[in-house]
C-alpha positions as CSV (number, residue, x, y, z in Angstrom):
1,X,-0.1,-0.1,0.1
2,X,1.4,3.4,-1.0
3,X,1.5,6.3,1.5
4,X,-1.2,8.2,-0.4
5,X,-3.4,5.0,-0.2
6,X,-2.8,4.9,3.7
7,X,-3.5,8.8,4.0
8,X,-6.9,8.0,2.2
9,X,-7.8,5.4,4.3
10,X,-7.2,7.1,7.6
11,X,-9.1,10.2,6.5
12,X,-12.0,8.1,5.6
13,X,-11.9,6.1,8.9
14,X,-11.5,9.5,10.6
15,X,-14.5,11.0,8.8
16,X,-16.5,8.1,9.4
17,X,-15.8,8.1,13.2
18,X,-16.7,11.5,13.7
19,X,-20.1,10.9,11.8
20,X,-20.8,8.3,14.3
21,X,-19.9,10.5,17.1
22,X,-22.3,13.3,16.0
23,X,-24.9,10.7,16.1
24,X,-24.0,9.5,19.6
25,X,-23.9,13.2,20.9
26,X,-27.4,13.6,19.9
27,X,-28.4,10.6,22.1
28,X,-30.4,12.2,25.2
29,X,-29.6,9.3,27.5
30,X,-25.8,10.2,27.3
31,X,-24.6,11.5,30.7
32,X,-22.9,15.0,31.1
33,X,-19.4,13.1,31.6
34,X,-19.7,10.8,28.7
35,X,-21.2,14.0,26.5
36,X,-18.0,15.9,27.6
37,X,-15.6,12.9,26.9
38,X,-17.1,12.4,23.5
39,X,-16.7,16.2,22.7
40,X,-12.9,15.7,23.8
41,X,-12.3,12.7,21.7
42,X,-13.9,14.6,18.7
43,X,-11.7,17.6,19.0
44,X,-8.7,15.2,18.8
45,X,-10.0,13.3,16.0
46,X,-10.7,16.5,14.2
47,X,-7.2,17.8,14.8
48,X,-5.9,14.3,13.6
49,X,-8.1,14.6,10.4
50,X,-6.7,18.0,9.8
51,X,-3.2,16.8,10.1
52,X,-3.9,14.1,7.7
53,X,-5.4,16.3,5.2
54,X,-2.5,18.6,5.3
55,X,-0.1,15.8,4.6
56,X,-2.2,14.3,1.9
57,X,-2.4,17.7,0.3
58,X,1.4,18.1,0.8
59,X,2.0,14.6,-0.7
60,X,-0.3,15.3,-3.6
61,X,1.3,18.6,-4.3
62,X,4.8,17.1,-4.6
63,X,6.3,16.6,-7.8
64,X,6.7,12.8,-8.7
65,X,10.3,11.9,-9.4
66,X,10.3,8.9,-11.2
67,X,13.9,7.3,-12.0
68,X,13.5,7.7,-15.8
69,X,16.1,6.2,-17.9
70,X,17.6,8.4,-20.5
71,X,18.3,6.7,-23.8
72,X,21.4,8.3,-24.9
73,X,24.0,7.1,-27.0
74,X,26.5,4.8,-25.3
75,X,30.1,5.3,-25.2
76,X,31.8,2.6,-27.2
77,X,35.4,1.7,-27.6
78,X,36.9,-0.5,-29.9
79,X,39.3,-2.9,-28.5
80,X,42.0,-4.5,-30.7
């Protein structure tokens, strides 16, 4: 798995987790302590998501250096 694929997978996982966290936060049976803890985890996940998005953006904007072979005329010597 390449680095961009790993970042994309992590980004999707964090986005999904945040979606479900918002649904859980709307649950009226959640205690005040659990609600506060969930919000703290959501803040941390949002920061992680921003970090991964920034890294993925930097990775995509970097020019790709492929080791291209140049097909130039070889230096030949005649051996006698």
